[in-house]
C-alpha positions as CSV (number, residue, x, y, z in Angstrom):
1,X,44.0,-19.6,4.7
2,X,41.5,-18.3,2.1
3,X,38.0,-19.6,2.2
4,X,36.0,-19.8,-1.0
5,X,32.3,-20.5,-1.5
6,X,29.9,-20.5,-4.4
7,X,27.1,-19.1,-2.2
8,X,25.9,-15.8,-3.7
9,X,22.6,-15.1,-1.9
10,X,20.2,-16.4,0.7
11,X,16.9,-17.0,-1.0
12,X,13.4,-17.1,0.6
13,X,10.3,-18.5,-1.1
14,X,7.2,-16.2,-1.3
15,X,5.1,-18.1,1.4
16,X,7.7,-18.0,4.2
17,X,8.5,-14.5,3.1
18,X,4.9,-13.4,3.7
19,X,4.7,-15.3,7.0
20,X,7.9,-13.7,8.3
21,X,6.8,-10.2,7.6
22,X,3.3,-10.8,9.0
23,X,4.7,-12.0,12.3
24,X,7.2,-9.2,12.4
25,X,4.4,-6.6,12.0
26,X,2.2,-8.3,14.6
27,X,4.8,-8.5,17.3
28,X,5.1,-5.6,19.7
29,X,8.7,-6.5,20.3
30,X,10.9,-9.3,19.1
31,X,9.7,-12.6,17.6
32,X,11.5,-15.8,16.4
33,X,10.8,-18.5,13.8
34,X,12.6,-21.6,12.6
35,X,12.9,-22.5,8.9
36,X,13.6,-25.3,6.5
37,X,16.5,-25.0,4.1
38,X,16.9,-26.2,0.5
39,X,20.5,-26.3,-0.8
40,X,21.0,-24.8,-4.3
41,X,24.1,-23.9,-6.3
42,X,23.7,-20.2,-5.8
43,X,22.8,-20.4,-2.1
44,X,20.4,-21.7,0.5
45,X,16.6,-21.3,0.1
46,X,14.2,-20.8,3.1
47,X,11.3,-22.9,1.9
48,X,9.1,-22.7,5.0
49,X,9.1,-21.2,8.5
50,X,7.5,-22.3,11.7
51,X,6.4,-20.2,14.7
52,X,7.0,-22.1,17.9
53,X,5.8,-21.2,21.4
54,X,8.0,-18.4,22.8
55,X,8.2,-15.6,25.4
56,X,9.1,-12.3,23.8
57,X,10.0,-8.8,25.1
58,X,11.0,-5.6,23.3
59,X,14.6,-6.9,23.3
60,X,14.5,-10.7,23.6
61,X,12.9,-13.8,22.3
62,X,13.0,-17.1,24.2
63,X,11.7,-20.1,22.3
64,X,10.2,-23.0,24.2
65,X,12.5,-26.0,23.9
66,X,9.7,-28.6,24.3
67,X,7.8,-27.0,21.4
68,X,11.0,-27.1,19.3
69,X,11.4,-30.8,20.1
70,X,7.8,-31.4,19.0
71,X,8.5,-29.6,15.7
72,X,11.6,-31.7,15.1
73,X,9.7,-34.9,15.9
74,X,7.0,-34.0,13.3
75,X,9.6,-33.1,10.7
76,X,11.5,-36.4,11.4
77,X,8.3,-38.3,10.7
78,X,8.3,-36.7,7.3
79,X,12.0,-37.2,6.8
80,X,12.6,-33.4,6.9
81,X,14.4,-32.9,10.2
82,X,17.8,-32.4,8.6
83,X,16.5,-29.4,6.7
84,X,15.6,-27.4,9.9
85,X,18.7,-25.2,9.6
86,X,17.4,-21.6,9.7
87,X,16.6,-19.1,12.5
88,X,14.8,-15.9,11.7
89,X,14.1,-13.2,14.3
90,X,13.0,-9.6,14.5
91,X,14.7,-6.8,16.3
92,X,11.4,-4.9,16.4
93,X,12.3,-1.2,15.9
94,X,16.0,-1.6,16.5
95,X,18.7,-1.9,13.8
96,X,19.6,-5.3,12.3
97,X,22.8,-6.6,13.9
98,X,24.1,-9.7,15.7
99,X,24.0,-9.3,19.5
100,X,25.9,-11.5,21.9
101,X,22.7,-13.4,22.6
102,X,22.2,-14.0,18.9
103,X,25.8,-15.3,18.5
104,X,25.2,-17.7,21.5
105,X,21.9,-18.9,20.0
106,X,23.6,-19.6,16.6
107,X,26.5,-21.3,18.2
108,X,24.2,-23.7,19.9
109,X,22.6,-24.9,16.7
110,X,25.7,-26.8,15.3
111,X,23.9,-27.6,12.1
112,X,25.5,-29.6,9.3
113,X,26.7,-28.5,6.8
114,X,25.7,-24.9,7.6
115,X,23.1,-22.8,9.5
116,X,21.3,-19.8,8.1
117,X,20.3,-16.8,10.2
118,X,18.2,-13.7,9.3
119,X,17.6,-10.7,11.5
120,X,14.9,-8.2,10.4
121,X,13.1,-5.2,11.8
122,X,9.8,-3.4,11.4
123,X,11.4,-0.9,8.9
124,X,12.0,-3.8,6.5
125,X,15.7,-4.1,7.0
126,X,17.3,-7.5,6.6
127,X,20.7,-9.0,7.4
128,X,21.7,-12.5,6.4
129,X,24.4,-14.7,7.8
130,X,25.6,-18.3,7.1
131,X,27.6,-20.2,9.8
132,X,29.7,-23.3,8.9
133,X,30.8,-25.4,11.9
134,X,32.9,-28.2,10.1
135,X,35.6,-28.7,9.0
136,X,36.4,-25.0,9.9
137,X,34.4,-22.6,11.9
138,X,33.4,-19.9,9.4
139,X,30.9,-17.0,9.5
140,X,29.8,-15.4,6.2
141,X,28.0,-12.2,7.2
142,X,26.0,-9.6,5.2
143,X,24.9,-12.2,2.6
144,X,22.2,-10.6,0.3
145,X,18.7,-11.9,0.9
146,X,16.4,-12.2,-2.1
147,X,12.9,-13.7,-2.8
148,X,13.0,-16.7,-5.1
149,X,10.1,-16.3,-7.5
150,X,8.5,-19.5,-8.6
151,X,8.5,-20.7,-12.2
152,X,4.9,-20.5,-13.3
153,X,5.5,-22.4,-16.5
154,X,4.5,-19.6,-18.8
155,X,7.4,-19.7,-21.2
156,X,5.8,-21.7,-24.0
157,X,2.5,-19.7,-23.7
158,X,4.4,-16.5,-23.9
159,X,6.4,-17.8,-26.9
160,X,3.3,-18.7,-28.8
161,X,1.7,-15.3,-28.1
162,X,4.9,-13.5,-29.1
163,X,5.3,-15.4,-32.4
164,X,1.7,-14.8,-33.2
165,X,1.5,-11.1,-32.5
166,X,5.0,-9.6,-32.8
167,X,6.6,-8.8,-36.3
168,X,10.2,-7.9,-35.9
169,X,11.9,-5.9,-38.7
170,X,15.5,-6.9,-39.5
171,X,18.1,-4.9,-37.6
172,X,20.1,-2.3,-39.6
173,X,23.8,-2.8,-39.8
174,X,26.0,-0.6,-37.6
175,X,28.9,1.5,-38.8
176,X,31.7,3.1,-36.8
177,X,32.4,6.8,-36.7
178,X,35.4,8.2,-34.8
179,X,34.4,10.9,-32.3
180,X,36.9,12.4,-29.9
181,X,39.4,9.7,-30.9
182,X,37.0,6.8,-30.1
183,X,35.0,4.5,-32.2
184,X,31.2,5.0,-31.8
185,X,28.7,2.6,-33.3
186,X,25.5,4.0,-34.9
187,X,22.8,2.4,-36.9
188,X,22.9,2.9,-40.7
189,X,19.6,3.9,-42.3
190,X,18.6,3.7,-46.0
191,X,18.2,6.9,-47.9
192,X,14.4,6.8,-47.7
193,X,14.3,6.4,-43.9
194,X,13.2,8.9,-41.3
195,X,16.2,11.1,-41.9
196,X,15.2,11.7,-45.5
197,X,17.8,13.1,-47.8
198,X,20.2,13.6,-44.8
199,X,20.5,10.0,-44.0
200,X,23.2,9.2,-46.5
201,X,25.6,11.8,-44.9
202,X,28.1,10.2,-42.6
203,X,27.9,13.1,-40.1
204,X,24.1,13.5,-40.1
205,X,23.7,12.1,-36.6
206,X,26.1,14.4,-34.9
207,X,25.0,17.6,-33.1
208,X,26.5,21.0,-34.0
209,X,29.1,21.0,-31.2
210,X,30.4,17.5,-32.1
211,X,30.7,18.5,-35.8
212,X,32.6,21.6,-34.9
213,X,35.0,19.6,-32.8
214,X,35.4,17.2,-35.7
215,X,36.3,20.1,-38.0
216,X,38.9,21.5,-35.6
217,X,40.5,18.0,-35.3
218,X,40.6,17.6,-39.1
219,X,38.2,14.7,-39.1
220,X,35.6,16.6,-41.0
221,X,36.0,19.2,-43.8
222,X,34.3,22.6,-43.7
223,X,32.4,21.6,-46.9
224,X,31.1,18.4,-45.1
225,X,30.1,20.6,-42.2
226,X,28.1,22.9,-44.4
227,X,26.4,20.0,-46.2
228,X,25.6,18.3,-42.8
229,X,24.0,21.5,-41.5
230,X,22.3,22.3,-44.8
231,X,24.0,25.7,-44.7
232,X,22.3,26.8,-41.5
233,X,25.7,27.3,-39.7
234,X,29.3,27.9,-40.6
235,X,32.4,27.3,-38.5
236,X,35.8,28.8,-39.2
237,X,38.3,26.4,-37.6
238,X,40.8,29.2,-37.3
239,X,38.6,31.4,-35.2
240,X,38.6,31.3,-31.4
241,X,35.8,29.0,-30.1
242,X,34.3,31.6,-27.7
243,X,34.3,34.2,-30.5
244,X,32.6,31.9,-33.0
245,X,29.9,30.7,-30.4
246,X,29.2,34.3,-29.5
247,X,28.8,35.1,-33.2
248,X,26.4,32.2,-33.6
249,X,24.3,33.5,-30.7
250,X,24.8,30.4,-28.6
251,X,26.5,32.3,-25.8
252,X,26.0,35.9,-24.7
C-alpha cells in the first residue's frame, strides 16, 4: 500500500529556533524540549518550545513527568494542549540518529494526527521525523527542517520605492541561431548599440571556434566568417583542424 502526503518540510519559527540552539550549546550532554505545532499545507511548523525539568547525561535525557503535566495543564487553560506535538532533543557531540530509547519515547506520545521529532547536535546537524499513529502506523524520516521567516509586511513599501527609483528599459527581442544543431536564443541589439557596426551581423556574438565549426558544418560561409572577424582570421574548411590552429598560432 503506497502512502502519500503533502508534507514537504518541517518548519520552525525564529524564536523557538534560537531557543533550541541556545539550550543545545549550553548543555554539557543531551537536553530535551517539547514544542507546539501549527499545521500548514507544506508541513508542520514548530511555533514555540518549552524546557521542562529534566535529568541529563552525556547520552540520555529524562524529562520530569510532573513538570510535563504542569505544562499541559497550563496549555489546556489557554486551549493549546492539542498543539503540544513536538519533541526536540540534542545528542550533544554524537551523530543525529534515532536510538532505541528515542523510538520508545516517540511511541509513547501517541499524538493525533501526527507527532514531530527533531534530533540535533552541537555541530548543527538536524534530523527531522514525523510519526502518524492512525489510521496506519507510519514513520516519515529525514524530513527537511527549515526556518519559517515571518512576513514583515514590507511588500507595498518595497513596491513604492521600486516604482519611484527604478527605470526599466524595454527588453530586446530574442532571435534564434543554430549552433551545433541546437537552437540558441540571444538578444538582438540595434545597430547603434554597444557592438557598434558589428551588431547587425548574425554571427557577431559567436567566438572564433564556434564560427569555425559553423563554417565546417556549412551553416556559415567563408565570406560571412571573414566579415564577422573583420578579416583578422581566415579558415579554410578543407584544411585539417590541427594544421589550421597551429597556423593561427593558437596551438604549439
